[in-house]
N, C-alpha and C positions, 0 to 999 in steps of 0.2 A: 779893450786891449790897448796896451800902450806901445807895443813894438810889433811891427809887421814886416815881412819880407815876401815879396811876390816874384815868382820866377815863371817865365812862360813855359808851357807844356808843349813841346814841339814834336811833331811827327814829320814825315817826309814832305807832305803837302803844305806845311806851314804851321803856325801856331794853332793848336786845338783848344786852348784854354790856359789856365794858370794854376800853379800850386801856391797856396797862401799859407805861410807859416806865421803864427801869431803867439805872443806871450803876454802875460799880465804885467810885466815890469819893463821899464824903459831900458834901452840899449841892450836888449836880450841877444841880439845877433851881431854885436860889435866884434866879437872874436871869431865869427863863423867864416869858414873857408868857402867862398863862393864856388871854387872849383869842385869841391865835394858836393855841394848842393846842386850845381849844374849837372854833374855826372849822374846823380840820383834822379833828377827830373828828366834827363835825357833818356834814361832807361825806362822811366814811366811812359814817356812819349813813344818809345819803340814798342812797348807792350800794347799801348793804345792802338798804334798803327797795325800791329799784327792781329789784334782782336777785331778791328774793323775789316781787315782782309778776310779773316776766317768767317765772319758773319756774312760778307758778300758772297763768298764761295758756297757757304751752306745754302743761301737763298737760291743761287744759280742751280745747284744740284737738286733742290726740292722742286724747282720749276721744270727741270728736265724730266722729271718723273722717274718711276722705278725702272731699273734695268732688267732686261730679260736674258 
């Protein structure tokens, strides 16, 4: 790859990883609006945060056992 753009994937607790955009030609992201990329990655971070919270909730409910 000749061009790469790395944007942190943020959730409420801090960075959880990164999103890597890569292209085969140089200067591929020269005209890219970082505001648009940041907003998209921010939404991905929010989705990750919610998925982690739902997974934790599901585990807690399974450990609590069946309700009667």
